[in-house]
C-alpha positions in Angstrom: -77.6 -18.2 -20.9 -78.2 -16.1 -17.8 -79.0 -18.0 -14.6 -82.3 -16.6 -13.0 -81.9 -14.8 -9.7 -83.1 -16.7 -6.6 -84.7 -15.0 -3.7 -82.5 -16.6 -1.1 -79.3 -18.6 -0.9 -77.3 -19.7 2.2 -74.3 -18.2 0.5 -75.8 -14.7 1.0 -75.6 -14.9 4.8 -73.1 -17.5 6.1 -73.3 -15.9 9.5 -76.9 -16.8 9.7 -76.2 -20.4 8.7 -73.5 -20.5 11.4 -76.0 -19.5 14.1 -78.6 -22.0 12.8 -76.2 -24.9 12.6 -74.5 -24.3 15.9 -77.9 -24.3 17.6 -78.7 -27.7 16.1 -75.4 -29.2 17.1 -75.7 -27.6 20.6 -79.0 -29.4 21.1 -77.5 -32.6 19.7 -74.7 -32.4 22.3 -77.3 -31.7 25.0 -79.3 -34.7 24.0 -76.2 -36.9 24.0 -75.3 -35.7 27.5 -78.7 -36.4 28.8 -78.7 -40.0 27.5 -75.2 -40.6 28.8 -76.3 -39.7 32.3 -79.3 -42.2 32.0 -79.1 -45.9 32.4 -78.2 -47.9 29.3 -81.1 -48.3 26.8 -81.7 -52.0 26.9 -83.4 -51.9 23.5 -79.8 -51.9 22.2 -78.5 -55.5 22.4 -74.9 -56.3 23.3 -73.7 -52.7 23.2 -73.8 -49.9 25.8 -76.1 -47.1 24.6 -74.1 -44.7 26.7 -70.9 -45.6 24.7 -72.8 -45.0 21.5 -74.0 -41.6 22.8 -70.5 -40.7 23.9 -69.4 -41.1 20.2 -72.3 -39.0 19.0 -71.4 -36.3 21.6 -67.8 -36.1 20.1 -69.2 -35.7 16.6 -71.6 -33.0 17.8 -68.9 -31.1 19.7 -66.6 -31.0 16.7 -69.4 -29.9 14.4 -69.9 -26.8 16.6 -66.4 -25.7 15.6 -67.4 -25.9 11.9 -69.7 -22.9 12.4 -66.8 -20.6 13.4 -65.2 -20.2 10.0 -68.4 -19.0 8.4 -68.6 -16.0 10.8 -64.9 -15.6 10.9 -64.7 -15.0 7.2 -67.5 -12.4 7.2 -65.8 -10.5 10.1 -62.6 -10.4 8.1 -64.4 -9.2 5.0 -66.0 -6.4 6.9 -62.9 -5.5 8.9 -64.6 -6.1 12.2 -61.4 -6.8 14.1 -62.7 -6.5 17.7 -65.4 -9.0 17.1 -63.0 -11.2 15.1 -60.6 -11.3 18.0 -63.3 -12.1 20.5 -64.6 -15.0 18.3 -61.1 -16.5 17.9 -60.5 -16.3 21.6 -63.7 -18.1 22.2 -62.7 -20.8 19.8 -59.3 -21.2 21.5 -61.0 -21.5 24.9 -63.4 -24.1 23.6 -60.5 -26.2 22.3 -58.6 -25.8 25.6 -61.7 -26.9 27.5 -62.0 -30.0 25.3 -58.4 -31.1 24.6 -57.9 -33.4 21.7 -61.5 -33.0 20.4 -60.5 -32.8 16.8 -58.2 -35.8 17.0 -60.8 -37.9 18.8 -63.4 -37.0 16.2 -61.0 -37.8 13.4 -60.2 -41.2 14.9 -63.9 -42.0 15.0 -64.7 -40.7 11.5 -61.6 -42.2 9.9 -61.2 -45.4 11.8 -60.2 -47.2 8.6 -57.0 -45.2 8.6 -56.4 -44.7 12.3 -56.7 -48.5 13.0 -53.7 -48.9 10.7 -51.6 -46.0 12.0 -52.2 -44.2 8.7 -54.2 -41.3 10.0 -53.3 -37.7 9.5 -52.2 -35.3 12.2 -50.5 -36.9 15.2 -50.4 -40.4 13.7 -48.7 -39.0 10.5 -46.2 -37.1 12.6 -45.3 -40.2 14.6 -44.8 -42.3 11.6 -42.7 -39.6 9.9 -40.6 -39.6 13.0 -39.8 -43.3 12.6 -42.4 -45.0 14.8 -43.8 -48.2 13.3 -47.4 -47.8 12.0 -48.6 -50.7 14.1 -47.3 -49.1 17.3 -48.8 -45.7 16.3 -52.2 -47.3 15.7 -52.1 -48.8 19.2 -51.1 -45.5 20.8 -54.1 -43.6 19.3 -56.9 -46.1 20.0 -59.3 -47.3 22.7 -62.3 -44.9 22.7 -64.2 -45.1 26.0 -66.7 -43.2 28.1 -66.2 -43.8 31.9 -69.4 -42.8 33.7 -67.7 -43.2 37.1 -65.3 -40.3 36.6 -67.2 -38.6 33.7 -64.5 -38.7 31.1 -64.2 -39.6 27.4 -60.8 -40.9 26.4 -59.0 -42.2 23.3 -55.3 -42.9 23.4 -53.5 -39.9 25.0 -56.6 -37.7 25.0 -59.0 -37.2 27.8 -62.1 -34.9 27.8 -63.9 -34.1 30.9 -67.7 -34.5 30.3 -68.4 -32.0 33.1 -66.6 -29.3 31.0 -68.8 -29.9 28.0 -72.0 -27.9 28.7 -70.2 -24.7 29.7 -67.8 -24.9 26.8 -70.6 -25.4 24.3 -72.7 -22.5 25.7 -69.8 -20.1 25.6 -68.9 -21.0 22.0 -72.5 -20.8 20.8 -72.9 -17.4 22.5 -69.7 -16.1 20.9 -70.8 -17.2 17.4 -74.2 -15.6 18.0 -72.7 -12.3 19.1 -70.3 -12.3 16.2 -73.2 -12.9 13.8 -75.2 -10.0 15.3 -72.1 -7.8 14.8 -72.1 -8.8 11.1 -75.9 -8.2 10.8 -75.6 -4.7 12.3 -72.7 -3.8 9.9 -74.7 -5.1 7.0 -77.7 -3.0 8.1 -75.6 0.2 8.5 -74.0 -0.3 5.0 -77.5 -0.9 3.5 -78.7 2.3 5.2 -75.8 4.3 3.5 -76.7 2.7 0.1 -80.4 3.5 0.6 -79.7 7.2 1.5 -77.5 7.6 -1.6 -80.2 6.0 -3.8 -82.8 8.3 -2.4 -80.7 11.4 -2.8 -79.8 10.5 -6.3 -83.5 10.6 -7.1 -84.0 13.9 -5.3 -85.6 12.5 -2.2 -84.1 14.1 0.9 -83.5 12.0 4.0 -82.5 15.0 6.1 -85.4 17.5 6.0 -88.7 17.8 7.6 -91.7 17.7 7.5 -92.0 14.9 4.9 -88.9 12.7 4.5 -87.9 9.1 4.8 -86.5 8.0 8.1 -83.9 5.1 8.1 -82.9 3.5 11.4 -81.2 0.2 12.4 -83.3 -1.3 15.2 -82.3 -3.7 17.9 -83.2 -6.6 15.6 -80.3 -5.4 13.4 -82.6 -4.7 10.5 -82.7 -1.5 8.6 -86.2 0.0 8.9 -87.7 2.8 6.8 -90.7 4.9 7.5 -92.0 8.3 6.3 -92.3 11.3 8.6 -95.6 12.6 7.3 -96.8 16.1 7.5 -100.4 16.1 8.7 -101.2 19.0 6.4 -100.2 17.1 3.3 -102.9 15.4 1.3 -103.1 11.6 1.2 -102.2 11.8 -2.5 -98.9 13.6 -1.6 -98.0 10.9 0.9 -98.6 8.3 -1.7 -96.6 10.2 -4.3 -93.7 10.4 -1.9 -93.9 6.7 -1.0 -94.0 5.8 -4.7 -90.8 7.8 -5.3 -89.1 6.2 -2.4 -90.0 2.7 -3.5 -88.8 3.4 -7.1 -85.5 4.9 -6.0 -84.7 1.9 -3.7 -85.9 -0.6 -6.3 -83.4 0.9 -8.8 -80.7 0.3 -6.3 -81.7 -3.3 -5.8 -83.1 -2.6 -2.3 -86.5 -4.2 -1.5 -89.0 -3.0 1.1 -90.8 -5.6 3.1 -94.0 -5.0 5.1 -93.8 -7.1 8.2 -97.6 -7.5 8.5 -97.9 -8.4 4.8 -94.6 -9.9 3.7 -95.9 -10.8 0.3 -97.5 -7.5 -0.4 -96.4 -6.1 -3.7 -97.8 -2.6 -3.3 -95.5 -1.7 -0.4 -95.9 2.0 -1.2 -99.4 1.8 0.2 -98.4 0.8 3.8 -95.5 3.2 3.6 -97.8 6.1 2.7 -100.1 5.3 5.6 -97.2 5.7 8.1 -96.1 2.1 8.4 -92.5 1.0 9.0 -91.0 -1.4 6.5 -87.7 -3.2 6.6 -85.1 -3.1 3.9 -83.2 -6.0 2.3 -81.0 -6.3 -0.7 -82.7 -7.8 -3.7 -81.1 -10.7 -5.6 -79.1 -9.4 -8.6 
């Protein structure tokens, strides 16, 4: 049995998911910071709301890093080495600005293991080196936010809260820039496939007066329009548009009219001089 094609899947564009998710977690970190700098919320009994928000901040900060591999993988696949190096450098700078972030997050997330000295990473290395698990548990414990000096600490790790906003903004910008690089490369590759499909059907992309024009715009989408000869009849414009649509459809390339995204007769707007953007159709 053949599975039906779906119009969209997050697996198609992991770089877009990376941008979306990092923006959510960036805002989560921003909200936690704002709350940490307020007075304790007295609707919470017996516990400091700022300590709670500090924990949430750590989780949000570590989640930002989870977006990086999604873009990193696409950059590797496409051979975009310069953008890949820039992204990895941004990740390293983020981790240097927030030392011990992953370990602090792990201690919070896996407290059932870290409380016993049975955590992975530094705890496991200490135990393997002969340290008693009870001693190791004590060494990597004691999460606290100190509003007087603006630090979050756990065991040997200390993170400056003042460094958070800048580090988050720089990493988010780096992920966004990397994703745009991927988008542009995808659009360029799509343009090459579209040209080949049109030429295979005898539709020239290089001659005037009537020919398809393909261009990657600043939005990193591939746009197609027809350069129409004013002397041609409307029927000739429509015939050319129909040929273009058929050729691209055969190559699994779909044309989308931005004003009428659900329009099925895309040859009509194309024949009237409209610009449509291209996307790969699900196979």
